[in-house]
N, C-alpha and C positions, 0 to 999 in steps of 0.2 A: 070798917070805915071805907068809903068810896075813894078811889084814886083816879086822877084824870086819865091815866092810860088804861084804865080797866075796860072801857068800851073798845079801844083799839085791840087790846089783847083778846077779848072775846071774839071780835070780828076775825082776827087772824086764825084763831083756833077753829072757828066755823068754816073758814076757807079751806083749811087742811083736811076737813072731814069729808071731802068729796070721795066717794067710794068708786073704785074702778068699775064696778058693775053698772053704775049709772052715769058714767062719764059722757056718753053720747047724748043722753037727755040733758045733761048740764051744758054740753057744747051747743045744743039747739037753743037753749035759753040764752046763752051768751051771744050766739050768732044772730038772734032775733033783734038785738040792739043795732047790728050793722057795723059795729066797730069794737075793737078790743084795746084795753089799756094793758100796761105791763102786769098788773094784778090779775086781770082777766086771762092773759096769756098763761100765767102760772097755773091756773085751773084748767084752761083749754088744752095745754100741752102736758100737764102733769109733771111740772118741773119746779125747781126752786125759783125764788124771785130774781136772783142774780142772772140765771140763764134766761128767764123770761125777759128781763131788762135788756140783755144782750141781743136776744132775738128781735125785740122791739126796735132797737137801734139799727140792726141790719135791715129790717123792713122799711124803716124811715129813710135810710140811705138809698135803698133801691127805688123807693117812690120818688125821692127828690132827683135821683139820677135820670129818671124818665121825664123829668120836667113837670111833675105833678106836685101838688101841695098835700101835706098830711093834715087831716082834720084835727082840730083842737081836742076832739073827743077821743081820738085814738086811730089805730090802724084799721083799714077796711077788712072785714071778715073774709071776703073773697081772696084778698092778697095773702092772708094767713093760710087759708086752705090750700092755695096754689103752692105756697112755699112748703107746706107739710105734705103735699101730695095726696090730699083727701078731698072728697067732694061732699057737698051738702046732701046729695042723694044717699051716699054711703052712710053718712052720719044718721040720717033719718031711718034708713033700713036697720042699722044696728040698734038704734034707740027703740024701734018697734019690737025688736027681738029681746030687748032688755039687756043688751050688752053694753 
């Protein structure tokens, strides 16, 4: 019998199945949107939802401290990359190598 939470459970399980080998390809897919939500940060940073939510809150506070507004869609990908100390070029290079 179908349960209302069944779809949500399946989505959560699919999110957890991101392999470390293809993390950079997944990061490129997420970065193509231009913004990241806490759920996207969870995949992008390979962490749990609580840590991703904390990171999201930190980035929102930094953005607002600079006098800028945060998009309703999420945090700008460039801001996340700067915080993590990675560049889009390095992500592309690693994705091309299959790492």
